[in-house]
C-alpha positions in Angstrom: -14.6 -215.5 167.2 -13.3 -211.9 167.2 -9.9 -211.0 168.5 -9.6 -209.5 172.0 -9.7 -205.8 172.4 -6.3 -204.1 172.2 -5.1 -202.6 175.4 -4.4 -198.9 174.9 -2.7 -196.6 177.4 -0.6 -193.4 177.1 3.0 -194.1 176.3 2.4 -197.6 174.9 4.6 -198.9 172.0 3.0 -201.1 169.3 4.1 -203.2 166.4 1.3 -202.6 163.9 1.1 -204.6 160.7 -1.5 -204.9 157.9 -1.5 -207.4 155.0 -3.5 -207.4 151.8 -6.4 -209.9 151.4 -5.1 -213.3 150.4 -1.6 -211.7 150.6 -2.4 -209.6 147.5 -0.4 -206.5 146.8 -1.6 -203.3 148.5 1.1 -201.2 146.9 1.1 -201.7 143.1 3.0 -198.6 142.0 5.6 -196.3 143.5 2.9 -193.6 143.8 1.0 -195.9 146.2 3.9 -196.0 148.6 4.2 -192.2 148.4 0.4 -191.7 149.1 0.6 -194.1 152.1 3.5 -192.3 153.6 1.7 -188.9 153.2 -1.4 -190.4 154.9 0.9 -191.9 157.6 2.5 -188.5 158.1 -0.9 -186.9 158.6 -1.9 -189.5 161.2 1.4 -189.0 163.1 0.8 -185.2 163.2 -3.0 -185.3 163.9 -2.9 -187.9 166.7 0.5 -186.9 168.1 2.1 -190.3 167.5 5.8 -191.2 167.6 6.8 -193.3 164.6 10.0 -195.1 165.5 10.3 -197.3 162.4 8.3 -198.5 159.4 8.7 -201.0 156.6 6.6 -201.1 153.4 6.5 -204.2 151.3 4.3 -204.9 148.2 1.7 -206.9 150.1 2.0 -205.5 153.7 3.5 -203.0 156.0 4.9 -202.8 159.5 4.9 -199.8 161.9 6.6 -199.4 165.2 4.6 -196.6 166.9 4.3 -195.0 170.3 1.1 -193.4 171.5 1.7 -190.7 174.1 -2.1 -190.1 174.3 -3.2 -193.8 174.1 -5.1 -193.2 170.9 -3.9 -196.0 168.5 -7.4 -197.1 167.4 -8.3 -193.6 166.4 -5.0 -193.0 164.5 -5.3 -196.3 162.7 -8.9 -195.4 161.6 -7.4 -192.3 159.9 -4.7 -194.4 158.2 
């Protein structure tokens, strides 16, 4: 069974997290963290997001994001 569709609307605040398959590492080297942050910065700029907080751990990340335009799905596809 698939998960329900995410409700999206302008000004919404989301806690977004993503974990590696089987809790495997997604960031193996310091460079991986840097590349992820560069891509995140692009997404914030391109999709006009407000990034309030983030946490990067070896096997997952957390983001606290606000979407003034209600476009979280599109931004996450970029990321």
